C-alpha positions in Angstrom: -55.5 26.2 33.0 -52.1 26.9 31.5 -49.3 24.2 31.6 -47.3 26.7 34.0 -50.0 26.7 36.4 -50.5 23.0 36.2 -46.9 22.3 36.6 -46.9 24.6 39.7 -49.6 22.9 41.7 -48.4 21.5 44.6 -49.0 17.8 45.4 -49.9 17.0 48.9 -49.0 13.8 50.6 -49.6 14.6 54.2 -51.4 12.4 56.9 -54.0 14.4 59.1 -52.2 13.8 62.3 -53.4 14.1 65.7 -55.3 17.2 66.4 -57.4 18.3 69.5 -59.6 15.3 70.9 -63.4 16.5 71.2 -63.7 13.7 73.9 -61.4 15.6 76.1 -63.9 15.9 78.6 -65.1 19.4 78.1 -68.1 18.2 77.3 -68.9 21.6 74.8 -70.1 21.4 71.3 -68.9 18.4 69.3 -68.4 16.1 72.3 -69.7 12.7 71.7 -69.5 13.0 67.9 -67.6 11.0 65.3 -64.4 12.5 64.3 -62.7 12.1 60.9 -59.7 14.4 61.8 -57.3 11.6 62.3 -58.2 9.7 59.1 -56.5 9.9 55.6 -57.4 8.0 52.7 -54.2 6.5 51.0 -54.7 5.8 47.4 -52.8 2.3 46.1 -52.4 1.8 42.7 -50.6 -1.5 42.1 -50.5 -1.0 38.3 -48.4 2.0 39.0 -46.6 0.6 41.7 -47.5 3.6 43.9 -49.5 4.8 46.8 -50.2 8.5 47.9 -52.5 10.2 50.2 -55.6 12.1 48.4 -57.9 13.7 50.8 -60.5 14.1 48.0 -61.4 10.8 48.6 -63.0 11.8 52.1 -65.6 13.1 50.0 -65.4 10.8 46.7 -63.3 13.5 45.0 -60.0 12.0 44.6 -58.4 12.3 41.3 -59.2 8.7 40.5 -62.8 9.3 41.4 -63.6 12.2 39.1 -65.1 12.3 35.8 -66.6 8.8 35.7 -70.0 7.3 36.2 -70.3 4.6 38.7 -71.9 1.0 37.9 -73.5 -0.8 40.8 -72.1 -4.4 39.4 -68.1 -5.2 39.0 -69.0 -7.1 35.9 -70.2 -3.9 34.0 -66.6 -2.4 34.3 -64.9 -5.3 33.0 -61.5 -3.8 31.8 -61.4 -1.6 34.8 -58.1 -0.4 36.4 -57.7 -1.6 39.9 -57.0 0.9 42.9 -57.6 0.8 46.5 -58.7 3.4 48.8 -57.2 2.5 52.3 -58.8 4.4 55.1 -56.2 5.0 57.6 -56.8 6.2 60.8 -54.1 7.8 63.2 -54.2 7.6 67.1 -52.0 8.4 69.9 -50.7 5.4 72.5 -48.2 5.7 75.1 -45.4 5.6 72.6 -46.9 8.2 70.4 -49.1 8.3 67.1 -49.5 5.3 65.3 -51.6 3.8 62.5 -54.5 2.6 64.6 -57.1 1.5 61.8 -56.6 0.7 58.3 -59.0 -0.9 55.9 -59.0 -1.0 52.2 -61.6 -0.5 49.6 -61.6 -1.8 46.0 -62.4 0.7 43.1 -62.1 -0.2 39.4 -62.0 2.6 37.1 -62.2 2.2 33.2 -61.3 5.8 31.8 -61.9 4.7 28.0 -65.6 4.3 28.7 -65.7 6.8 31.4 -67.2 4.0 34.0 -66.0 2.8 37.4 -67.2 0.4 40.3 -67.2 1.1 43.9 -69.2 -0.5 46.6 -70.4 2.8 48.3 -71.5 0.3 51.3 -68.2 -1.3 51.6 -66.4 2.1 51.8 -68.6 3.4 54.4 -68.2 0.4 56.5 -64.4 0.3 56.0 -64.4 4.0 57.0 -66.3 3.2 60.3 -64.1 0.1 60.8 -60.9 2.1 60.4 -62.3 4.8 62.9 -62.8 2.1 65.4 -59.1 0.5 64.9 -60.0 -2.2 63.0 -57.4 -3.8 60.4 -59.0 -4.9 57.3 -56.7 -5.9 54.3 -57.1 -9.4 53.9 -58.8 -9.3 50.7 -56.2 -7.0 49.1 -53.7 -8.6 46.6 -50.2 -8.7 48.2 -48.4 -6.3 45.7 -51.1 -3.9 46.9 -50.5 -4.8 50.6 -46.6 -4.5 50.1 -47.1 -1.0 48.3 -49.3 0.5 51.3 -46.6 -1.1 53.8 -43.8 0.7 52.0 -45.6 3.7 52.0 -46.9 3.6 55.5 -43.3 2.9 56.7 -41.7 5.6 54.5 -44.3 8.1 55.6 -43.4 8.0 59.3 -41.3 4.8 60.5 -42.0 5.9 64.2 -45.9 5.5 63.7 -45.4 2.2 62.0 -43.3 1.0 64.6 -45.7 2.1 67.3 -48.6 0.2 65.5 -49.9 -3.0 66.3 -48.3 -6.5 65.7 -51.6 -7.1 64.0 -50.9 -4.9 61.5 -47.3 -5.7 61.0 -48.4 -9.3 60.3 -51.0 -8.6 57.8 -49.0 -6.6 55.6 -46.1 -8.6 54.0 -42.3 -7.7 54.1 
């Protein structure tokens, strides 16, 4: 790819906001299935002081997850750079859309040795719990939680304002 092409690449920073609900009573194809339509993965990078959406993470294909070999033990990636993939699920309440489920999963990447650590079981569990409206961020460091909060507020302040008190209490000012 030439440098002209790479500079023209668009950066997408969009949440998947509410689409048609497969449980709307029609009972047809897809009824009763789990839908990931309202989930977006937010990458929190505390060392770069930024947070952004990377939809590739839905299939373990985000920019930070590519071109590394995963190891099952965090100790095997001692110099790994910390990232969080935060599974954010959006739902609709009486006041409109809100951040319903928010669950952060750790990722450590050492580009110098092309190795990384993540617990697939943790990522799957956190995705599932986010879908069920659970808030799981207590294991995240405070700077990362602040980056996440700032991102969610900046992305859509109305959705933040419509969110539960629980979410607002666990993400610092």
